[in-house]
C-alpha positions in Angstrom: 18.5 23.1 -26.3 21.7 24.2 -24.9 23.3 25.6 -28.1 23.2 28.5 -30.5 20.2 28.5 -32.7 22.3 28.6 -35.9 23.4 25.0 -35.1 19.9 23.8 -35.6 19.1 25.3 -38.9 19.6 22.0 -40.7 17.9 19.9 -37.9 14.6 18.3 -38.8 11.5 19.5 -37.1 10.9 16.1 -35.4 14.4 16.1 -34.0 13.9 19.7 -32.6 10.7 18.5 -30.9 12.7 15.6 -29.3 15.4 18.1 -28.1 12.6 20.3 -26.6 11.2 17.3 -24.9 14.6 16.5 -23.5 15.2 20.0 -22.2 11.7 20.1 -20.6 12.4 16.8 -18.9 15.6 18.2 -17.4 13.4 21.0 -16.0 11.0 18.5 -14.5 8.3 18.8 -17.2 6.9 15.9 -19.2 5.6 17.3 -22.4 5.2 13.9 -24.2 1.6 13.6 -25.5 0.9 17.3 -24.8 2.2 18.8 -28.0 -0.6 18.6 -30.6 1.0 20.6 -33.4 4.5 22.0 -34.1 6.5 23.3 -37.0 9.9 24.6 -37.6 10.3 28.2 -38.9 13.7 29.3 -40.1 14.7 32.7 -41.3 18.5 32.6 -41.0 18.8 36.4 -40.6 16.5 36.4 -37.6 19.0 34.7 -35.4 21.1 37.0 -33.2 24.7 35.9 -33.4 26.6 35.9 -30.1 29.9 36.2 -31.9 32.2 39.0 -30.7 31.5 42.4 -32.2 27.8 41.8 -32.9 26.5 43.6 -29.7 27.3 46.9 -31.3 24.7 46.2 -34.0 21.8 46.3 -31.5 20.2 49.7 -31.5 19.2 51.6 -28.3 15.5 52.5 -27.9 15.9 56.3 -28.3 16.6 57.4 -31.8 17.7 60.8 -33.3 14.4 60.9 -35.2 11.8 62.9 -33.4 8.8 60.7 -32.4 10.6 57.4 -33.3 11.4 55.1 -30.4 12.4 51.4 -30.8 11.2 48.5 -28.7 11.8 44.7 -29.1 14.0 41.9 -28.0 16.5 42.9 -30.7 17.2 46.3 -29.1 20.0 46.9 -26.6 19.1 45.5 -23.2 20.5 42.7 -21.1 18.3 39.8 -22.3 19.1 38.4 -25.8 16.1 37.5 -28.0 13.7 36.6 -25.2 10.2 37.6 -24.1 11.9 39.2 -21.1 14.1 41.2 -23.4 11.1 42.5 -25.3 9.4 43.5 -22.0 12.6 45.2 -20.7 13.0 47.0 -24.0 9.4 48.2 -23.8 10.2 49.8 -20.4 13.3 51.4 -21.8 11.3 52.7 -24.8 8.7 54.1 -22.5 11.4 55.9 -20.5 12.9 57.2 -23.8 9.5 58.6 -24.8 9.0 60.1 -21.3 12.4 61.8 -21.6 11.7 63.1 -25.1 8.4 64.6 -23.9 10.2 66.1 -20.8 7.7 64.5 -18.4 
């Protein structure tokens, strides 16, 4: 949708669907008539803010707690809040576990 998610908190669900249709069309995809169900879920605190200074809030995968390793798109890695970020984070977490176990 070309903008920060916070800008769309007040946007109606139908309007968001139209924005998604427009974005898909720019990518060469025609989704009209293919979406059978949709809803808008908003939990304001779930949005990662790209404002300066917030990157330091993202934890690394390794923790000082023995046996506790973090993984997820919210952890420190190069992709922000994406499926790719979750996958990369999983790889980093596995490496942290490997290092903790000394293997």
